[in-house]
N, C-alpha and C positions, 0 to 999 in steps of 0.2 A: 336434565341430570348430567348429560355428557359435557355440556358447557360448564357446569359447576365443577366437574372433575378436572376439566382443563384449567380453570382458574386456580383451583387448589394446587394442582401440579406446578403451575407457573409461579405461585406465591413465593417459594424460596428464592427464585431469581429476582422477583420484585423486591424482596427484603434486601438483597445485596445491592441492587441499583439505588433504592431509596436511602440506604445507609451510607453508601459511598458518595452518590451525587447529591442527595437531598440534605443529609446531615453532615456531610463532609468528614465522615469517619474513615479511618484507615481500613484496609482490607483485613488486616489481622484482628481488628475489633469486630467487624461485621461478619466475617466468615463463621466464627463459632456460633453466633446468634442464628445465622441461616442454617447451619448444621443442626442445631437444637430444634429449630422449627420443622425442619425436614423429618427428623426422627419422631417428633410429636405427631406429625401427619401420618407417618408410616405405622405408628403404634395404634392410632385411633381411626382417622377418617379412611385411610386406605387399607385397613386391616379387614379386608372383605371375607377372609376365610375364618375369622374368629379365632386366630391363634392366641395362645397364652403369651404372657410377657416373656417367659423363658424361650418359647418357640420363636417369637419375634427376634429376640436377641441372637439366637442361633442363625437366623436367616440374614439379618441385617449386618451382623458383625463383619463378615468378609467384604460386604459391599462398602461399608464405611472405610475400611482399611484400603480397599482398592481406590476409592476416591481420594484419600489422603496421598496414596502413592502417585496417582496421576497428577495431583496438584504439585507435589514435590518435583516431579519431572519438569513441569513448566518453570518452577522457581529455579531449578538447577540450570535449565536452558537459558534463562535470562541472566543468571549469574555467569554462566559460561560466555555469553555474548559480551558482557562488560569486561570479563577477563581478557578475551581476545582483543577488545578495543584498547585496553590499557597496555597490553603487550605491543600492539601496533604503534601506539603513541610513544612508549618508552624506547623502542628500537628505532624509531624514525621511519618505519616502513609505511606508515600511514601517508606520508608525503608522496611516496611512489604510487600508492593506490590512487590518491587524488589526481596525480599527473596522468596516470593511465586512463582513468575514467574521463578526465577532461579532454583527452584526445578523441574520444568518441563524440562527445557533445558538451558544449558549455551550458546548455539548458538543463537546469536542475530537475525539471519535470521528466525529461527523457531519462535522466539518471535514475529517478525514482522507479520508473517502469522497468528498466533493464535490471537494476540491482534488486528492486523490491519484488518483482514477479518472475522475470525470466531466469535470473541466476538461481533463485530457490528451486524452480522447477528442475533445472539441470542438476543441482546439488542433491535434490531428493532422489533422483535416479542414480546418482553416483555413490551416495553414502547413506541417505535416509536417516532415521532415528533422531530427527530434530536438528540435524546439522545445518540445513538451509537457513533457518531463522537465526541460529547461533552465529552464523557467518555473515549473513546479509545485514542484520541489524547493526553491528559495529561499523560496517562500511557506510551505512546511511548516517550514523551519528558522526563519523569522521568527516563526512561531507557537509556537516553543519545542521542536520535535521534534529528536531527534538527527540530525545531518547525514547520517550513513551510512544510517540508517533512512529519512530523507526521500528520499534518492536512490533507494534500493531500492523504496520505495513509488511514486515517480514513474515509474520504469522499468516496474514492474509495471502501473501504470495505462495505460501506453502500449503494453502488449504486444498487446492485441487490435486497436486501431485502426491499428496500424502496417501491417497487411495492406491497408488501404484507402489510407493516405497522404493527402497534400494533394489535396483535390478528387477523391479516388478514383483518382489516377494510378497508384499502385502496383498496384492490382487490374487496372486497364485495361491497363497496359503488361505486367504480369506474365502476363496471359492472352493476350497478343498471338499467341504461337506456337500456342496451341490454336485461337485464332480463325482464323489463317491456314490451319491444317490442316483447318478445318471441323468440329472436335470440340466446340467450345463457342462461346457468344456472350458478350458483355460482361455481359449481364443474368444469364446462368446462372453465370458466374464470380463476380459480386458476390453472388448468392444463396447459392452454396455457401460463400463466405467468411463471410457473415453467419450461416449455419447452424452453422458451426464455432465462431465466436467468441462467439455468443450464450451459450454455456455457460460461456465464460470470464468474461464480465461478470456472470454469475449468481453465481459463487463468489468473485470477486476482493474484494468488500467484506468478506467474512468473513476472508479471508486477510490483508487489510490491517490489520484490527483486531487480529488475532493477532500480527502483526509489530510493531505500535506499542505495544500494551498488554498482550499476553499473555492468558492465559485469563480473568482477572478483567475484561478489557475487554468481554466479551460480556454482562455482567450488565445487564439492563434495556434492551438495544438490539437484541435479535434481531428484533422486529417491523419496526423501521426498516431493518435490514440486508436482511431478506427483501424488503421493499417496494423498496428501492433496486436489489437484484439483479434481481428479477423485472421491474420497470418498464424498466430499462436493457436487459435481455435481449429483451423483447418489442419495444421500440422499434427495436433494431438489426435484429431479424428482419424487422419490417414494412418498414423503409426499404430494407434490402438486397434483399429479395425483390420488393417492389412499387413501389419508386421508382427506385433506381439507386445505383451506386457513388459517384457524384459528391457526394451529400449524406448518405450513410450515417453517416460518422464525425462530421461537424459537426452534423448533425441529432440524432444519438443523444446526443451530449454536451450540446447545448443543451436538448433536451426532458427529459433525465434530471435536469439541474440544476433546471429549473423544477418538475418533479414532486416532486423531493426537498425543495425549499424549501416547496412547498405542503403536503407531508406534515408537515414540522416545524412549520409555522405552524398548521395545522388540527388535526392529531392530537397533535403534540408528542412529545418524547422525555423521559420522566421519569427523571432520572439523578442521581447524587450531585453532579455538577458544578453542577446547578441549585440544590441545597441549599447548597453552598458559596458560590455567588454570593448567595443569599438572606441568608446569615449576614453576608457582607461588606457587603451593602447595609444590613442592620439596624444594623450598627455605626456607620454614618454618620448614623443618625437621632438626633434629640434626644428622642424619646419612645419608650415601650415598643412593641415589635413582636411579633407572633405569626407564627410560621412553621408552616404546616400541612404536616407531612411524613407522607404516607400510606405504610404499610409492609404487606407481606403477613403474614397471620396466622401465628403460630408461627415466624417467621423470626428474630426477635430481632436482635442485632447480629452482623455478620460477624466470625467468629473469637471471639465472646463476650468481646471485650475491654472491653465496657461493663458496668455493673452497675445494678441497680434499687435505689432508696432506698425501701424498704417498711417498714411498721411491725413492729418486733421488740421484744419486751419487754426492758426494761433490767435487770430482775431475774427470775431463774427458778431452779428447782431442777434443771432439765434442762441437762446439759453441752452438748448440741447447740444449745440456744437461746442459751446464754452465748457459744458459739463464733460463732454467727451474728451476735449483737449486736457482738462484737468486730470481725468483718469489716466490718460497717456503719460502726462508729466509725473504723476504719482508713481506709476509703475517704473518709469525710467529712473526715478530717484532710487528705487529699490533694486534695480538691475545690477548684476555683477559687472564690475569694471575690469577690462582686460588691458 
């Protein structure tokens, strides 16, 4: 029976997913259907107290309006994000943002972690009220990321610090009832929130890279992701348990950004993006340039789409050697001429 209750409670979410992903319908079409199904369940299957229709309406009416209000908050937050993005574009400030971020790292994956997770953590502590996602998402779009992905990453980055809110007010006010009942203190509430969310910030960098780049995005950056996750995790734990809710979010974001920048500058992240930038810089030079590209032994090229120009006899009695020579000649004919 408990499992059936779980399935029935989950069914409105399934309706939304099936409608949007399965039938390719818009959210404004699927949402009213999901709402109607939810109300049907509330009036029938989950009406355990046997309330009359009028009594159910009295109970459910404020809950429905609360859900609509929360949904509008998200819509307005997304609208605000695109408004900020358009302002940045129209004023030309977006180029300054790009230049500043590029000074930290040319690797777009590092940019995703810093702007998508660390910046929202800092902004949540400084302002709260959805400001992190509304600011971080336009920055990501301006850097060339898909708008939908940018919003999803910004919201994910704000998932953990949201429990602390601006200057820790969410944690302090949220635990007021426990404080009045003598069951907890502000310090204990902040500590427990930090102990929960420290595991979130530990794995979120890995999730973000998967969302933005897929499986190939992890190549060559796992050490940095590990450092970013662990350093942010430990910072949040220390501040929430030994300092207080007021500075946990803002301090975690600021310290993690500084540590991340220090890692990139001191250790570095050796990636294909750096090689591409080196090639572009070399094209601007008027003299010959050497690009030192270190690769792991026996890795060769990804997918083996490249080929090696090695010495193969032009004439031979062996059919295999002749075939190998033909392949070399075919590739040479397709090679770029300088």
